[in-house]
C-alpha positions, 0 to 999 in steps of 0.5 A: 418036673419043677413048678414055676414057684419052685423054680423061682424059689430055687433061682432066688436061693441061688442068687442069694448064695452068689451074693453072699459069696461075693460079699464075703470075698469083698470083705476078705479083699478089703482086709488083705489090700492094706497088707498087700499095699504095705508089702508092694515093692513098686510105687505103682503097684502100691498105688493100684492096691490103695486105689482098689481099696478106696473103690471097695470101701464104702463108708455108707454101707450097712452090714 
């Protein structure tokens, strides 16, 4: 049976792993969105990609 400390440590590790996965996915998305917008055949789709890119690009973010 896991102790409370082990459970807390395990949950913290799980949270950190999940946050790292989300951060990686966001970085990949920010990299892909300009290409997707450039190749969009529809102006509304292009605008949606560009808007999504603006929402996911933070100028004050620290790595």
